[in-house]
C-alpha positions in Angstrom: 6.7 0.8 3.8 6.0 0.9 7.5 9.5 1.0 8.8 12.9 0.6 7.5 16.0 -0.3 9.4 19.4 0.8 7.6 22.5 -0.6 9.2 21.2 -0.3 12.5 24.0 -0.7 15.5 23.5 -0.7 19.1 25.4 -0.8 22.2 25.2 -0.6 25.9 28.3 1.1 27.1 31.2 -0.7 25.4 29.0 -3.9 24.7 27.9 -4.1 21.3 24.4 -5.7 20.9 23.2 -5.2 17.3 25.5 -5.3 14.2 24.5 -4.0 10.7 20.8 -4.7 11.0 18.9 -3.7 7.8 15.4 -4.9 7.1 12.0 -3.3 5.9 8.4 -4.1 7.3 5.4 -3.6 5.0 1.7 -3.4 5.3 0.3 -7.1 5.9 3.6 -8.6 7.0 3.6 -11.2 9.9 7.2 -11.6 10.8 8.3 -14.1 13.6 11.7 -13.2 14.9 13.6 -16.1 16.5 17.0 -16.6 18.1 18.8 -17.8 21.5 18.4 -15.8 24.4 20.7 -12.7 24.4 20.9 -12.6 20.6 19.3 -9.2 20.4 15.6 -9.8 19.8 14.2 -7.5 22.5 16.7 -4.8 22.0 15.7 -4.8 18.1 12.0 -4.6 19.2 12.6 -1.7 21.5 14.4 -0.1 19.0 11.6 -0.5 16.5 9.1 0.7 19.1 11.0 3.9 19.7 11.9 3.1 23.2 15.5 3.0 22.6 17.6 4.9 19.7 20.4 3.3 17.8 23.9 3.9 18.2 24.5 4.1 14.5 22.3 3.6 11.2 18.9 5.1 10.4 15.3 3.9 11.2 12.7 5.3 9.0 9.0 5.2 9.5 6.0 6.0 7.3 4.5 9.4 8.6 2.0 9.0 11.3 2.7 5.3 11.9 0.8 4.0 14.8 2.6 1.4 17.0 1.4 -0.9 19.4 3.8 -2.8 21.8 3.6 -5.7 24.0 6.5 -6.2 26.4 7.6 -9.4 28.0 5.1 -10.1 30.7 8.0 -10.3 33.3 8.4 -6.7 32.8 4.9 -5.5 33.9 3.7 -5.2 37.7 0.5 -7.5 38.1 0.2 -6.0 41.6 -0.9 -2.5 40.4 -4.5 -2.0 41.6 -6.0 -1.6 38.1 -9.1 -3.1 36.4 -8.9 -4.8 33.1 -11.0 -2.3 31.4 -8.8 0.5 32.7 -5.6 -1.4 31.7 -7.1 -1.6 28.1 -8.3 2.0 28.1 -4.9 3.2 29.0 -3.7 2.0 25.5 -5.4 5.4 24.3 -3.9 7.7 26.6 -1.7 9.4 23.8 -4.9 9.6 21.5 -6.5 12.3 24.1 -5.2 15.5 25.6 -3.4 15.0 28.7 -5.8 16.1 31.1 -9.0 15.2 29.4 -11.4 12.3 30.1 -11.7 9.3 27.9 -14.4 9.8 25.2 -17.5 7.4 25.3 -16.4 6.4 21.8 -12.8 5.4 23.3 -14.8 3.5 26.0 -16.6 1.7 23.5 -13.5 0.7 21.7 -12.1 -0.7 24.8 -15.2 -2.8 25.2 -15.2 -4.0 21.8 -11.5 -5.0 22.1 -12.1 -6.9 25.2 -14.9 -8.8 23.4 -12.5 -9.7 20.7 -9.9 -11.3 23.0 -12.5 -13.1 25.1 -12.4 -10.7 28.3 -15.6 -8.9 28.1 -16.9 -10.7 31.1 -13.7 -9.9 33.2 -13.8 -6.1 32.1 -14.3 -5.0 35.9 -12.0 -7.5 37.3 -8.8 -6.7 38.6 -5.7 -7.8 36.8 -4.5 -9.9 39.9 -7.5 -11.9 39.3 -6.6 -13.0 35.9 -5.0 -16.2 34.9 -1.7 -16.1 33.0 -3.5 -16.5 29.6 -6.0 -14.1 30.6 -3.4 -11.4 31.5 -1.7 -11.9 28.3 -4.9 -11.4 26.4 -5.5 -8.1 28.3 -2.0 -6.8 27.6 -2.5 -7.7 24.0 -6.0 -5.9 24.0 -4.1 -2.7 25.3 -1.5 -2.9 22.3 -4.1 -3.2 19.7 -6.9 -0.8 21.1 -5.3 2.2 19.5 -5.6 0.6 16.1 -1.9 0.3 15.3 -0.5 -0.2 11.8 2.4 -2.1 13.4 2.0 -4.5 16.1 5.3 -5.5 18.2 5.2 -8.4 20.4 7.7 -9.8 22.8 7.2 -13.4 23.6 3.5 -13.2 24.1 3.0 -17.0 23.8 5.5 -17.8 27.0 4.0 -19.6 29.7 0.7 -20.3 27.9 -0.7 -23.8 27.5 -1.6 -25.1 24.1 -5.3 -24.0 24.1 -3.9 -20.5 25.5 -1.4 -20.4 22.5 -3.8 -21.6 19.9 -6.2 -18.7 21.0 -3.7 -16.0 20.9 -2.6 -17.3 17.4 -6.4 -17.0 16.2 -6.3 -13.5 17.5 -3.1 -12.5 15.9 -4.1 -14.1 12.6 -7.4 -11.7 12.5 -5.5 -8.6 13.9 -2.9 -9.4 10.9 -6.0 -8.0 8.6 -5.5 -4.7 10.5 -1.8 -4.5 11.4 1.6 -5.7 10.2 3.1 -8.1 13.1 6.5 -8.6 14.2 6.5 -11.4 16.9 9.2 -12.6 19.1 8.6 -16.3 19.6 10.5 -19.6 19.8 7.2 -21.5 18.4 8.1 -22.0 14.9 4.7 -23.6 14.1 3.3 -20.2 13.7 1.8 -19.5 10.3 4.5 -16.5 9.5 4.9 -14.9 6.2 8.4 -14.1 7.0 11.2 -15.5 9.4 13.8 -13.3 11.1 16.6 -15.3 12.8 18.7 -13.3 15.1 22.3 -14.7 15.9 24.5 -12.9 18.1 23.1 -9.6 17.1 23.1 -10.1 13.4 19.9 -10.6 11.6 19.2 -13.2 8.7 15.9 -13.1 6.8 14.3 -16.1 5.3 
């Protein structure tokens, strides 16, 4: 067991968003979470990432669980002046002392991940220079560079063309050998092992 949710409730002010969510994520899982806009998918993902705390219920994780999180692309400022390499390397920020420099091994890991996602030639380009598909792969590289046990992805395939989606899914299938994956997506052609359906804040598992 990597992560367990028991009767999770969440509300913003007086507005209830999640109702009695219970589920478990295990090593090797590839879970596709779908549902209408406003059904609570992003809120649930943020709870699992530890960015929100449940109003009620319990969320239990395996000791020392490493989580990688990729938010929706619209939540990220592409005008920030940073190179692709530095963006990916920032995914290791919590793996070193606060004021210490990144080690040569960490820099090598970042370059290896860029190689895996097909962005090695763009390593020293700024993120503004990337296409939409390339930027999404850079964000994915940042999420996986820390070698997470659990990878949480919020609609990483939105706005990608068919070729871009196929390449992304190929990377994720390979990553699933290393990490359990929870992917928010409307594309049901994905080779999921489990399907989570969100409907008005309630979860059903198929």
